[in-house]
C-alpha distance (Angstrom), angle and dihedral (degrees) to the residues before:
residue distance angle dihedral
M1 . . .
T2 3.81 . .
V3 3.80 114.7 .
A4 3.82 120.9 -161.4
A5 3.79 110.6 -122.5
P6 2.92 107.0 -138.5
F7 3.81 104.5 16.4
D8 3.79 104.7 -115.9
V9 3.85 111.8 179.2
Y10 3.80 111.4 101.4
R11 3.76 119.6 95.7
D12 3.80 131.3 171.9
V13 3.77 142.1 160.8
V14 3.83 129.0 -125.9
R15 3.78 105.1 -104.8
P16 3.84 122.1 -142.1
E17 3.84 90.5 -119.6
W18 3.81 90.1 60.1
I19 3.83 93.3 62.6
D20 3.80 119.4 103.3
H21 3.82 133.9 -160.4
N22 3.80 90.1 -76.5
G23 3.75 91.4 63.3
H24 3.82 96.2 -114.1
M25 3.75 136.2 87.3
N26 3.79 113.3 -59.6
V27 3.83 117.5 -119.1
G28 3.77 93.4 -116.7
Y29 3.80 92.2 59.3
Y30 3.85 91.5 56.5
L31 3.81 86.5 66.9
V32 3.81 90.9 46.7
V33 3.84 94.2 52.7
F34 3.82 92.1 40.9
D35 3.81 86.9 53.9
Y36 3.77 88.8 53.9
A37 3.81 88.3 52.8
T38 3.83 89.4 50.3
D39 3.83 90.0 53.4
E40 3.84 89.8 54.3
F41 3.80 91.8 46.1
F42 3.82 92.2 49.1
R43 3.83 90.6 49.1
W44 3.80 87.5 55.7
V45 3.83 94.5 50.2
G46 3.84 91.8 49.9
L47 3.85 100.9 -97.4
D48 3.81 93.3 115.5
L49 3.79 126.0 144.8
A50 3.83 94.0 -93.8
H51 3.83 91.9 53.1
R52 3.83 93.4 45.2
R53 3.82 91.6 50.2
S54 3.78 96.3 45.3
A55 3.85 94.4 44.2
G56 3.82 96.0 38.8
V57 3.73 92.9 -124.6
T58 3.81 140.2 124.6
T59 3.78 139.1 167.8
F60 3.75 132.0 -110.1
C61 3.76 126.0 -157.8
L62 3.84 110.3 -121.4
E63 3.77 99.1 -179.1
A64 3.78 137.8 -0.4
H65 3.82 132.5 -172.8
V66 3.77 123.3 -171.6
T67 3.82 126.9 -168.1
Y68 3.79 120.9 -166.5
H69 3.82 118.8 -148.9
R70 3.80 109.1 163.0
E71 3.77 132.7 2.0
V72 3.79 125.0 -105.8
R73 3.82 123.8 -155.6
A74 3.83 138.3 -155.1
G75 3.82 111.3 -59.8
D76 3.79 95.5 17.3
Q77 3.79 112.5 140.9
L78 3.85 115.2 -126.3
R79 3.76 131.6 -152.7
F80 3.77 122.4 -165.4
T81 3.79 130.6 -160.7
T82 3.84 123.8 -171.9
L83 3.79 128.5 -156.6
L84 3.78 123.7 -164.6
L85 3.79 105.1 -136.8
A86 3.80 100.4 177.6
H87 3.76 143.5 -30.1
D88 3.78 141.6 -173.8
D89 3.84 132.6 -176.6
K90 3.85 92.4 -65.9
R91 3.78 108.7 16.5
I92 3.78 139.1 65.2
H93 3.81 122.6 -164.6
Y94 3.84 112.7 -166.4
F95 3.74 142.3 158.1
H96 3.78 130.8 -142.1
E97 3.82 127.4 -159.4
M98 3.81 119.7 -160.9
H99 3.77 113.5 -155.1
H100 3.81 130.5 -176.3
A101 3.80 96.7 -110.3
T102 3.78 98.1 -143.7
A103 3.81 103.7 31.2
G104 3.85 91.5 38.1
Y105 3.79 99.4 -140.0
L106 3.78 124.4 140.6
A107 3.85 106.5 -107.8
A108 3.78 101.5 175.5
T109 3.85 146.6 -21.3
N110 3.75 133.9 -141.6
E111 3.81 124.3 -161.8
L112 3.82 115.4 -168.3
M113 3.79 144.4 179.4
S114 3.79 114.6 -156.6
L115 3.79 127.8 -172.5
H116 3.78 124.2 -145.2
V117 3.82 107.3 -129.1
S118 3.78 138.6 -167.2
Q119 3.76 109.5 -126.3
A120 3.80 90.2 -147.8
T121 3.79 97.3 54.2
R122 3.81 100.3 23.2
R123 3.81 86.8 -136.9
G124 3.79 133.6 114.6
A125 3.78 112.8 -77.0
P126 3.84 134.2 -178.7
M127 3.83 115.8 -95.0
A128 3.85 119.1 -117.3
L129 3.76 113.8 -85.2
A130 3.84 92.7 -113.4
V131 3.87 90.0 55.0
R132 3.84 91.1 48.2
E133 3.78 90.9 49.1
R134 3.79 92.2 48.8
L135 3.85 89.4 48.9
G136 3.84 88.1 51.2
S137 3.85 91.0 55.0
I138 3.81 91.2 46.4
Q139 3.86 90.5 47.0
A140 3.78 92.1 53.9
A141 3.84 91.2 54.7
H142 3.79 95.8 40.8
D143 3.79 94.6 47.9
A144 3.84 86.7 70.1
V145 3.82 91.2 59.7
P146 3.82 116.1 95.3
R147 3.77 112.0 -110.4
P148 3.81 115.0 -112.0
P149 3.83 115.1 -122.5
Q150 3.80 93.3 -118.2
I151 3.81 93.0 69.2
G152 3.81 116.3 106.7
R153 3.79 93.0 7.6
S154 3.82 121.5 153.9
I155 3.71 129.1 -154.8
G156 3.77 122.3 -112.9
L157 3.79 147.2 109.1
G158 3.81 95.4 -93.7
N159 3.73 119.4 -125.7
R160 3.82 96.8 -4.7
P161 3.82 114.4 130.4
A162 3.76 114.8 -105.0
A163 3.79 117.6 -98.2
R164 3.71 116.2 -105.2
């Protein structure tokens, strides 16, 4: 089985209603469109709507970190790639890159940790064996991809002394 590394399927366009007073995509809509990219990635790994309904499971986002690199404007075509960073029985750690599809530049990134959840208990629950096996195959391919520098970043002012 050939596995795309990174996953490179999701495409979108910056919609006029996503534009703010600065004439570019508002920060909130980055999370919206990254969430659409997550939906596409999860379908690919086997966590699609049919599986979630039949198994009574879903996913919750535990943490998300966005970095902004260059602005995008109404009508700009977007291309998303997704890299599986790690996973265990209940969690998926992954990373999206948003590129301007025609100019090619990196516009933004989104690093996430999601939890697989039982809809009945609203608590973390192990993923189905078939999903874990699929994630294992993806992980093997994605581990060969160099890690982007935005992964694992924290926010701060660098070496400035703490305010008192």
